[in-house]
C-alpha positions in Angstrom: 0.0 0.0 0.0 2.9 2.3 0.8 4.2 2.0 -2.8 0.7 2.6 -4.2 0.5 5.8 -2.2 3.9 6.9 -3.6 2.7 6.2 -7.1 -0.6 8.0 -6.7 0.9 11.0 -5.0 4.1 11.1 -7.0 6.1 11.9 -3.9 8.1 10.0 -1.3 7.8 11.1 2.4 10.7 13.5 2.1 9.5 15.2 -1.0 5.9 15.4 0.3 7.3 17.4 3.2 9.2 19.5 0.8 6.1 20.0 -1.3 4.2 21.1 1.8 7.0 23.6 2.5 6.6 25.0 -0.9 2.9 25.5 -0.2 1.6 22.7 -2.5 -1.5 21.0 -1.1 -0.7 17.6 -2.5 2.2 17.4 0.0 -0.3 18.0 2.8 -2.6 15.2 1.5 0.5 13.0 1.3 1.6 13.7 4.9 -1.9 13.3 6.2 -2.3 10.0 4.4 1.0 8.8 5.8 0.0 9.7 9.4 -3.5 8.1 8.9 -1.9 4.9 7.4 0.6 4.7 10.2 -2.1 5.0 12.8 -4.2 2.4 11.1 -1.3 0.0 11.0 -0.4 0.6 14.6 -4.0 -0.1 15.7 -4.2 -3.3 13.5 -0.7 -4.6 14.5 -1.7 -6.5 17.7 -4.3 -8.5 15.7 -1.9 -9.1 12.8 0.9 -10.1 15.2 -1.2 -13.1 16.4 -2.8 -14.1 13.1 -1.2 -12.9 9.9 2.5 -12.3 10.7 3.3 -15.9 12.0 2.0 -17.3 8.6 5.2 -16.1 6.8 7.7 -16.9 9.6 10.0 -19.5 8.3 13.0 -18.4 10.4 16.4 -17.7 8.9 16.5 -19.3 5.4 18.7 -18.6 2.5 18.1 -19.0 -1.2 20.4 -22.1 -1.5 18.5 -23.7 1.4 15.2 -23.0 -0.2 16.4 -24.5 -3.5 18.1 -27.4 -1.8 21.5 -26.8 -3.3 25.0 -26.0 -1.9 25.9 -22.4 -1.5 29.1 -23.1 -3.5 26.8 -23.7 -6.5 24.6 -20.7 -5.9 27.4 -18.1 -5.5 29.0 -18.5 -8.9 25.7 -18.8 -10.7 24.4 -15.6 -9.0 27.7 -13.9 -9.9 27.6 -15.0 -13.6 23.9 -14.0 -14.0 24.7 -10.6 -12.4 27.6 -10.0 -14.7 25.6 -11.0 -17.8 22.7 -8.6 -16.7 25.1 -5.8 -16.1 26.7 -6.3 -19.5 23.3 -6.5 -21.2 22.0 -3.3 -19.7 25.3 -1.5 -20.4 25.1 -2.5 -24.1 21.6 -1.1 -24.3 22.7 2.4 -23.0 19.8 2.6 -20.7 
């Protein structure tokens, strides 16, 4: 939801405060929305802590553990894919 708010407003929290400082009302709406959203989250957190949040708690797990492979296989594969992606984007002059 936070990202959707950024997209709709077109400002992050810092620039919303800056917009308000310039006198733009969209910054005011952004800051009020952030405060309201924070208050709603704080009031809903106790219920979420006992119901929703434990659903995604798998403890400390890494990508190699999730895939069932050795980390000595995952590291060079990740490095190679990263290098290939960097070279690809560099060649496209993005």
